[in-house]
C-alpha positions as CSV (number, residue, x, y, z in Angstrom):
1,M,138.0,77.2,65.7
2,G,140.7,76.6,68.2
3,V,140.6,75.0,71.6
4,F,141.0,78.4,73.2
5,D,137.9,79.7,71.4
6,L,135.9,76.6,72.5
7,R,136.9,77.1,76.1
8,W,136.1,80.8,76.0
9,I,132.6,80.1,74.5
10,S,131.9,77.4,77.2
11,R,132.8,79.9,79.9
12,V,130.5,82.5,78.4
13,V,127.7,80.0,78.2
14,I,128.2,79.0,81.9
15,F,128.4,82.7,82.8
16,L,125.1,83.5,81.0
17,L,123.4,80.5,82.8
18,I,124.4,81.9,86.2
19,I,124.6,85.7,86.0
20,P,122.5,87.8,86.0
21,R,119.1,86.1,86.4
22,I,116.6,88.7,87.7
23,N,113.3,87.4,86.4
24,G,111.5,88.1,89.7
25,W,110.0,84.9,91.1
26,G,110.1,83.3,87.7
27,K,107.0,82.6,85.6
28,E,105.4,80.3,88.3
29,G,105.8,82.9,91.1
30,H,104.3,85.7,89.1
31,Y,101.4,83.4,88.1
32,V,100.7,82.6,91.7
33,I,100.7,86.3,92.7
34,C,98.3,87.3,90.0
35,K,96.0,84.4,90.5
36,I,95.7,85.2,94.2
37,A,95.1,88.9,93.3
38,E,92.3,87.9,90.9
39,S,90.4,86.2,93.7
40,Y,90.4,89.4,95.8
41,L,89.3,91.8,93.0
42,T,86.0,93.6,93.3
43,E,83.5,93.1,90.5
44,D,84.3,96.6,89.1
45,A,88.1,96.1,89.3
46,L,87.9,92.7,87.7
47,A,85.9,94.1,84.8
48,A,88.3,97.0,84.3
49,V,91.3,94.7,84.4
50,K,89.8,92.3,81.9
51,A,88.9,95.2,79.6
52,L,92.6,96.3,79.6
53,L,94.2,92.9,79.0
54,P,95.3,91.9,75.5
55,D,92.9,89.6,73.7
56,H,95.2,86.6,73.9
57,A,95.1,86.6,77.7
58,E,91.3,85.8,77.5
59,G,90.6,87.9,80.6
60,D,93.3,86.1,82.7
61,L,95.7,88.5,84.4
62,A,97.9,85.7,85.6
63,D,98.5,84.7,82.0
64,V,100.4,87.9,81.2
65,C,102.0,88.6,84.6
66,S,105.4,87.5,83.3
67,W,105.2,89.5,80.2
68,P,107.6,92.2,81.4
69,D,110.3,89.5,81.9
70,E,109.7,88.2,78.4
71,V,110.2,91.5,76.7
72,R,112.8,93.2,78.8
73,R,115.7,92.1,76.5
74,N,113.9,93.2,73.3
75,A,115.4,96.4,71.9
76,H,112.0,98.1,72.3
77,Y,111.8,97.4,76.0
78,R,115.4,97.4,77.1
79,W,114.8,100.6,79.0
80,S,112.7,98.6,81.5
81,S,115.5,96.4,82.8
82,P,116.3,98.5,85.9
83,L,112.7,98.7,86.8
84,H,112.6,95.1,88.1
85,Y,114.7,95.7,91.3
86,V,116.2,98.3,93.6
87,D,119.8,97.9,94.9
88,T,120.6,98.9,98.5
89,P,124.1,99.6,100.1
90,D,125.9,96.4,101.1
91,F,125.0,95.1,104.5
92,R,122.8,98.1,105.5
93,C,119.6,96.0,105.6
94,N,117.4,99.1,105.0
95,Y,115.9,100.8,102.1
96,Q,115.5,104.6,101.3
97,Y,113.7,105.7,98.2
98,C,115.8,108.9,97.7
99,R,119.1,107.1,98.2
100,D,118.4,103.8,96.4
101,C,115.9,104.4,93.6
102,H,118.0,105.0,90.5
103,D,119.5,103.1,87.7
104,S,123.2,102.2,87.1
105,A,123.7,105.6,85.4
106,G,122.3,107.4,88.5
107,R,119.0,108.5,86.9
108,K,116.4,108.9,89.7
109,H,113.1,107.0,90.0
110,R,114.3,104.2,87.8
111,C,113.8,101.2,90.1
112,V,111.0,98.9,91.0
113,T,109.4,101.2,93.5
114,G,109.6,104.2,91.2
115,A,108.0,102.0,88.4
116,I,105.1,101.1,90.7
117,Y,104.4,104.7,91.4
118,N,104.6,105.5,87.7
119,Y,102.3,102.8,86.5
120,T,99.8,103.4,89.3
121,A,99.7,107.1,88.2
122,Q,99.1,106.1,84.6
123,L,96.2,103.8,85.4
124,M,94.5,106.2,87.9
125,P,91.9,107.2,87.0
126,V,91.0,105.1,84.0
127,P,88.3,106.7,81.9
128,H,85.3,104.9,80.4
129,K,86.4,102.0,78.2
130,S,85.1,103.8,75.0
131,H,87.7,106.5,75.5
132,L,90.8,104.3,76.1
133,S,92.1,104.9,72.6
134,V,92.7,108.6,73.3
135,I,94.8,108.0,76.4
136,K,98.5,109.0,76.0
137,Y,99.6,106.0,78.0
138,N,99.4,102.3,76.9
139,L,97.1,101.2,79.7
140,T,97.4,97.5,78.7
141,E,101.1,97.6,79.2
142,A,100.7,99.7,82.4
143,I,98.5,97.0,84.0
144,M,100.9,94.3,83.0
145,F,104.0,96.2,84.3
146,L,102.3,97.2,87.5
147,S,101.1,93.7,88.3
148,H,104.6,92.3,87.6
149,F,106.5,94.9,89.6
150,I,104.3,94.4,92.7
151,G,105.5,90.8,92.5
152,D,109.1,91.9,92.0
153,V,109.2,94.2,95.0
154,H,108.1,91.3,97.2
155,Q,110.9,89.1,96.1
156,P,113.5,89.7,98.8
157,L,116.5,89.7,96.6
158,H,115.0,92.2,94.2
159,V,115.8,94.6,97.0
160,G,119.2,93.1,97.7
161,F,122.8,94.5,98.0
162,T,124.5,96.5,95.3
163,G,127.8,94.6,95.6
164,D,126.4,91.2,94.7
165,E,123.6,92.4,92.4
166,G,120.8,91.1,94.7
167,G,122.5,87.7,95.1
168,N,123.2,87.2,91.3
169,T,127.0,87.0,91.8
170,I,126.8,84.6,94.8
171,V,127.3,81.3,93.1
172,V,125.9,78.4,95.1
173,R,124.6,74.8,94.7
174,W,120.9,74.1,95.1
175,Y,121.2,70.5,96.2
176,R,123.2,69.1,93.2
177,R,122.6,72.0,90.7
178,K,124.9,74.9,90.2
179,T,123.1,78.2,90.3
180,N,123.1,81.5,92.2
181,L,121.4,82.8,95.3
182,H,119.1,85.1,93.4
183,H,117.8,82.3,91.2
184,V,117.2,80.2,94.3
185,W,114.7,82.8,95.4
186,D,113.3,83.4,92.0
187,T,112.5,79.9,91.1
188,M,114.4,77.1,92.9
189,I,112.5,77.2,96.1
190,I,109.1,77.3,94.3
191,E,110.2,74.4,91.9
192,S,111.3,72.2,94.8
193,A,108.1,72.9,96.7
194,L,106.0,72.0,93.7
195,K,107.8,68.6,93.3
196,T,108.0,67.8,97.0
197,F,104.6,68.9,98.3
198,Y,102.3,69.7,95.4
199,N,102.8,66.8,92.9
200,S,104.2,69.4,90.5
201,D,100.7,71.0,90.3
202,L,100.8,74.8,90.5
203,T,97.1,75.1,91.0
204,T,97.3,72.9,94.1
205,M,100.1,75.1,95.4
206,I,97.9,78.2,94.8
207,H,95.0,76.7,96.6
208,S,97.2,75.8,99.5
209,I,98.5,79.3,99.9
210,Q,95.0,80.7,99.5
211,R,93.7,78.5,102.4
212,N,96.3,80.0,104.6
213,I,95.2,83.6,103.8
214,T,92.9,84.6,106.7
215,E,91.0,87.8,107.1
216,A,93.5,88.9,109.7
217,F,96.3,88.3,107.2
218,V,94.5,90.4,104.6
219,E,93.9,93.2,107.1
220,V,97.6,93.3,108.2
221,S,99.0,92.9,104.7
222,T,96.9,95.7,103.1
223,R,97.2,98.2,105.9
224,K,100.5,97.7,107.7
225,N,102.9,100.6,107.0
226,C,100.6,101.8,104.2
227,K,99.0,105.2,104.3
228,G,97.7,105.3,100.7
229,A,96.6,103.3,97.7
230,V,100.1,102.8,96.5
231,C,102.9,102.2,99.0
232,P,105.8,100.2,97.5
233,N,108.4,101.7,99.9
234,P,107.2,99.7,103.0
235,Y,107.2,96.5,100.8
236,A,110.7,97.2,99.7
237,S,111.8,97.7,103.3
238,E,110.2,94.4,104.2
239,S,112.1,92.7,101.3
240,I,115.5,93.9,102.3
241,N,114.8,92.9,105.9
242,V,113.8,89.4,104.7
243,A,116.8,89.2,102.5
244,C,119.2,89.9,105.4
245,K,117.4,87.6,107.8
246,F,116.7,84.7,105.5
247,A,118.1,84.9,102.0
248,Y,121.7,86.0,102.6
249,R,122.1,84.2,105.9
250,N,124.2,81.0,105.7
251,A,124.4,81.4,101.9
252,T,128.0,82.4,101.1
253,P,129.6,81.7,97.7
254,G,130.3,78.0,97.2
255,T,127.7,76.9,99.7
256,T,125.5,73.9,99.0
257,L,121.9,74.8,100.0
258,G,119.7,71.7,100.9
259,D,116.9,70.7,103.1
260,D,117.6,73.0,106.1
261,Y,117.7,76.1,103.9
262,F,114.7,74.9,101.7
263,L,112.4,74.0,104.6
264,S,113.1,77.1,106.6
265,R,112.8,79.5,103.7
266,L,109.7,78.0,102.0
267,P,107.2,79.5,104.4
268,V,108.8,82.9,103.9
269,V,108.5,82.6,100.1
270,E,104.9,81.5,100.3
271,E,104.1,84.4,102.6
272,R,105.7,86.9,100.3
273,L,103.7,85.5,97.3
274,A,100.5,85.8,99.4
275,Q,101.3,89.3,100.5
276,A,102.1,90.4,96.9
277,G,98.8,88.9,95.6
278,V,96.6,90.5,98.4
279,R,98.3,93.8,98.0
280,L,98.1,93.8,94.2
281,A,94.3,93.2,94.5
282,A,94.0,96.1,97.1
283,L,95.9,98.4,94.8
284,L,93.8,97.5,91.7
285,N,90.6,97.7,93.7
286,S,91.7,101.2,94.7
287,I,92.6,102.2,91.2
288,F,89.4,101.0,89.6
289,S,87.0,101.8,92.5
290,D,84.3,104.2,91.5
291,L,82.2,106.0,94.1
292,L,79.6,106.8,91.5
293,E,76.9,104.3,90.9
294,P,76.6,103.1,87.2
295,E,73.4,105.2,86.6
296,A,74.9,108.3,88.1
297,K,78.2,107.7,86.2
298,H,76.3,107.4,82.9
299,A,74.3,110.5,83.6
300,V,77.5,112.5,84.3
301,Q,79.0,111.3,81.1
302,M,75.9,112.2,79.2
303,L,75.9,115.8,80.6
304,L,79.6,116.5,80.1
305,P,80.7,117.9,76.7
306,D,82.3,115.4,74.3
307,Y,85.7,116.9,74.4
308,V,86.4,115.9,78.0
309,N,85.8,112.2,77.3
310,G,83.6,111.7,80.4
311,D,86.2,113.2,82.8
312,L,84.3,115.5,85.2
313,S,87.6,116.5,86.8
314,A,88.7,118.2,83.5
315,L,86.0,120.8,84.0
316,C,85.9,121.1,87.8
317,V,87.7,124.5,87.7
318,W,85.3,125.9,85.0
319,P,83.3,128.0,87.5
320,D,86.5,129.7,88.5
321,Q,87.5,130.4,84.9
322,V,84.1,132.1,84.0
323,R,83.3,133.9,87.3
324,H,84.7,137.2,86.0
325,W,83.0,137.0,82.6
326,Y,80.0,139.4,82.3
327,R,77.6,136.6,81.7
328,Y,78.7,134.8,84.9
329,R,79.6,137.7,87.2
330,W,76.5,136.9,89.3
331,T,78.3,133.6,90.4
332,S,81.2,135.3,92.2
333,S,79.5,135.3,95.6
334,L,78.5,131.7,95.3
335,H,82.1,130.4,95.9
336,F,82.3,131.3,99.6
337,I,80.5,132.2,102.8
338,D,81.6,135.1,105.1
339,T,81.0,134.5,108.8
340,P,81.3,137.0,111.7
341,D,84.9,137.5,112.9
342,Q,86.1,135.1,115.6
343,A,82.6,133.5,115.9
344,C,83.9,130.2,114.6
345,N,80.4,129.0,113.8
346,F,78.1,129.0,110.8
347,N,74.4,130.0,110.7
348,Y,72.7,129.8,107.3
349,R,70.2,132.5,107.8
350,R,72.8,134.9,109.3
351,D,75.6,134.2,106.9
352,C,74.3,133.1,103.5
353,H,73.9,136.3,101.5
354,D,76.0,138.3,99.0
355,P,77.6,141.7,99.9
356,H,74.3,143.4,99.0
357,G,72.4,141.3,101.5
358,V,70.7,139.1,98.8
359,K,69.7,135.9,100.6
360,D,70.9,132.4,99.5
361,M,73.8,133.8,97.5
362,C,76.6,131.8,99.1
363,V,78.3,128.5,98.5
364,A,75.8,126.6,100.7
365,G,72.8,128.1,98.9
366,A,74.4,127.4,95.5
367,I,74.8,123.7,96.4
368,R,71.2,123.4,97.3
369,N,70.1,125.3,94.2
370,F,72.2,123.3,91.7
371,T,71.3,120.0,93.4
372,N,67.7,120.8,93.0
373,Q,68.2,121.6,89.3
374,L,70.0,118.3,88.7
375,S,67.1,116.4,90.4
376,H,65.0,117.2,87.3
377,Y,67.4,115.1,85.1
378,R,65.5,111.9,86.0
379,H,62.3,113.3,84.5
380,G,64.0,113.4,81.1
381,T,66.7,115.4,79.5
382,S,64.2,117.2,77.3
383,D,63.3,119.3,80.3
384,R,65.4,122.4,79.4
385,R,64.3,124.7,82.2
386,H,67.8,124.3,83.6
387,N,71.2,124.0,81.9
388,M,72.0,120.5,83.3
389,T,75.6,120.6,82.2
390,E,76.3,123.9,83.9
391,A,74.4,122.7,87.0
392,L,76.7,119.7,87.2
393,L,79.8,121.7,86.8
394,F,78.8,124.3,89.4
395,L,77.7,121.6,91.9
396,A,81.0,119.7,91.5
397,H,83.0,122.9,92.0
398,F,81.0,124.3,94.9
399,M,81.2,121.0,96.8
400,G,85.0,121.5,96.6
401,D,84.7,125.1,97.7
402,I,82.6,124.4,100.8
403,H,85.2,121.9,102.0
404,Q,88.0,124.4,101.7
405,P,88.1,125.9,105.2
406,M,89.0,129.5,104.2
407,H,86.0,129.6,101.9
408,V,84.0,129.7,105.1
409,G,86.2,132.3,106.7
410,F,85.9,135.6,108.5
411,T,84.2,138.6,106.9
412,S,86.8,141.3,107.6
413,D,89.7,139.4,106.1
414,E,87.7,137.9,103.2
415,G,88.4,134.4,104.2
416,G,92.2,135.1,104.6
417,N,92.5,136.9,101.3
418,T,93.7,140.2,103.0
419,I,96.2,138.4,105.3
420,D,99.4,138.8,103.4
421,L,102.3,136.6,104.3
422,R,105.2,134.6,102.9
423,W,104.9,130.9,102.1
424,F,108.4,129.7,102.5
425,R,110.3,132.2,100.3
426,H,107.5,133.8,98.1
427,K,104.7,136.2,98.8
428,S,101.2,134.9,99.2
429,N,98.1,135.2,101.4
430,L,96.4,132.9,103.8
431,H,93.5,132.0,101.5
432,H,95.9,131.2,98.7
433,V,97.9,129.0,101.0
434,W,94.8,126.8,101.6
435,D,93.6,127.0,98.0
436,R,96.9,125.9,96.4
437,E,100.2,126.4,98.2
438,I,99.9,123.4,100.6
439,I,98.8,121.1,97.8
440,L,101.6,122.2,95.4
441,T,104.2,121.9,98.1
442,A,103.1,118.4,98.9
443,A,103.1,117.4,95.3
444,A,106.7,118.8,94.9
445,D,108.1,117.3,98.2
446,Y,106.4,113.9,98.2
447,Y,105.1,113.0,94.8
448,G,107.6,114.2,92.3
449,K,105.2,117.1,91.3
450,D,102.8,114.4,90.0
451,I,99.3,115.4,91.2
452,N,98.1,111.9,90.1
453,L,100.2,110.3,92.7
454,L,98.9,112.7,95.4
455,Q,95.4,111.8,94.3
456,A,96.2,108.1,94.5
457,D,97.4,108.6,98.1
458,I,94.3,110.5,99.1
459,E,92.0,107.9,97.5
460,G,93.9,105.0,99.1
461,N,93.4,106.6,102.5
462,F,89.6,106.3,102.3
463,T,89.4,103.1,100.2
464,D,91.6,100.9,102.4
465,G,93.6,103.3,104.6
466,I,93.3,105.4,107.6
467,W,89.9,107.0,106.8
468,S,88.2,103.9,105.5
469,A,86.3,103.5,108.8
470,D,85.0,107.1,108.4
471,L,83.7,106.6,104.8
472,A,80.1,105.7,105.8
473,S,79.8,108.7,108.1
474,W,81.0,111.0,105.3
475,R,78.4,109.7,102.9
476,D,75.6,109.7,105.5
477,C,73.0,112.3,104.5
478,T,69.3,112.0,104.7
479,D,68.6,115.8,104.5
480,L,70.7,117.9,102.1
481,V,69.8,121.1,103.9
482,S,71.3,120.1,107.2
483,C,74.2,118.3,105.5
484,V,75.4,121.3,103.6
485,N,75.2,123.4,106.7
486,K,77.3,120.7,108.5
487,Y,79.9,120.9,105.7
488,A,80.1,124.7,106.2
489,A,80.3,124.4,110.0
490,E,83.1,121.9,109.7
491,S,85.1,124.3,107.5
492,I,84.8,127.3,109.8
493,N,85.8,125.1,112.7
494,I,88.8,124.0,110.8
495,A,89.6,127.5,109.7
496,C,89.7,128.6,113.3
497,K,91.6,125.6,114.6
498,W,94.1,125.2,111.8
499,G,93.8,128.0,109.2
500,Y,93.9,131.2,111.3
501,K,95.7,129.8,114.3
502,D,99.2,131.4,115.0
503,V,99.0,133.4,111.7
504,D,99.3,137.1,111.5
505,S,99.9,139.4,108.4
506,G,103.6,139.5,107.5
507,D,104.4,136.0,109.0
508,T,106.4,133.4,107.1
509,L,104.7,130.0,107.1
510,S,107.0,127.1,106.4
511,D,107.6,123.5,107.6
512,D,105.8,123.5,110.9
513,Y,102.6,125.0,109.4
514,F,102.8,122.9,106.2
515,N,103.4,119.5,108.0
516,S,100.6,120.0,110.5
517,R,98.1,121.3,108.0
518,L,98.7,118.9,105.1
519,P,96.7,116.0,106.6
520,V,93.8,118.4,107.2
521,V,93.9,119.5,103.6
522,M,94.0,116.0,102.2
523,K,91.2,114.9,104.4
524,R,89.0,117.8,103.3
525,I,89.7,117.0,99.7
526,A,88.7,113.4,100.3
527,Q,85.5,114.3,102.1
528,G,84.5,116.7,99.3
529,G,85.0,114.0,96.7
530,V,83.1,111.3,98.6
531,R,80.2,113.7,99.4
532,L,80.0,114.9,95.8
533,A,79.6,111.3,94.7
534,M,76.9,110.8,97.3
535,I,74.9,113.7,96.1
536,L,75.3,112.7,92.4
537,N,74.2,109.1,93.2
538,Q,71.1,110.5,94.9
539,V,70.0,112.9,92.2
540,L,71.3,111.0,89.1
541,G,71.3,107.4,90.2
542,D,68.8,104.6,89.8
543,H,66.6,105.3,92.8
544,T,62.9,104.3,93.1
545,Q,61.8,107.2,95.2
546,E,60.2,110.1,93.5
547,D,61.5,113.6,94.1
548,D,63.1,113.4,97.5
549,P,62.2,116.5,99.5
550,S,65.4,116.2,101.5
551,F,67.3,117.0,98.3
552,A,65.2,120.0,97.3
553,A,66.2,123.6,97.7
554,T,64.6,125.7,100.4
């Protein structure tokens, strides 16, 4: 081997030591984030996370938080490399998902924020543990990727400039050591802090950061700029702002970074570690939260047919599918309530009847009836006076129907069914707009046509988002009769205020109508789900009271 070859090899070795190092906080940083997250997990979320972790982790999420860095260069996982970061235009100091989230080949959604959306969708909802083997996703890998990428998006230079690869090509000295700016933020600041302030003890550093996490910090970190369960875009925007203000500043190629840089940037690093941990916990709590109490959840799983693997949502549309069958034709009038035109109010005695005037044959009456049927479940499943499985499916579906405003619409237009119009460019009717069009348009425009992501956003809004303060009032119900009437009254009021307003046959409804009505639709979906869980907890849960008269049909 000649001298030239030796020189060439030495240069390659030096190059590999310096560029590109994008291991996101290094092993210590990711460990800190996941340890902080573990301390904020609810009991249900912690149990779910432990059930998903590989055996060698022994229930410790922090132990596998660096796994995505360890496997990214393996041939089997090479595809994951661009998922650890997102590059932004040079010196722009802002982040835009549509502009920035792509890999080097221009393939969309292949960046750290896209990965967070993806793995959140895979994990949400997680079925009963006994059915994990049938899931098409590897949920163990999903939990490890998600936990890691939440850390990465909080490392400022993982949302750095395209031209310098997030600081990877900015060669600097960290005190006496040659390195690059990205590596300084990945590991060097943390390593120096451990030696200088924490006696090289990572546990001590974690405890110090945790002591600085106040309730106010948690409140701001979990809610600021976040309108759903998963919101990596604001976190990425924060990171590029921090990168411009602190990381890139006074750190040009060839600079020696010492005490001034270290001491002024350490608080920023520790805050980003804390924010990542708190937000990871909030996300996991949201993913693994369950409004159903254990006894009610078990009862639901017992009542559902085996082929749905305990997933009630898989059969929520069953009543629509069978309503035109001869055997179930009697159920057609149970899906709605017609109210007098322009009255904008609901009266059970006046309105709850079928077209032939038969009383109690409407969606409010159906909810009372099937709730009463399910209340017999606690007396033993051997009581076969009622088909408990069908009662569960009907109740779940009709709780959705009564929260759809146009299912409590006017008599003459059949709840908007006869109001023909155009939804953007295609023909539809007003009822169908509220049944499907608004939801499908939202899924296409904001969630990459992924209903799971839309669901995650809705759930995040009431678990730790804008509706969380309203959750108790949604679930408050001491008398089912009055509660069901209230749900119907809410719907007709919304139908008048938002559904029918400024709509005539032949109109074209587009952006103005869609953007103003979408929040209403999402809130009604959330209310329907929360209230369904409340009723199931009452009739199927572990309650000491005997038959509660407030939940009996009248």
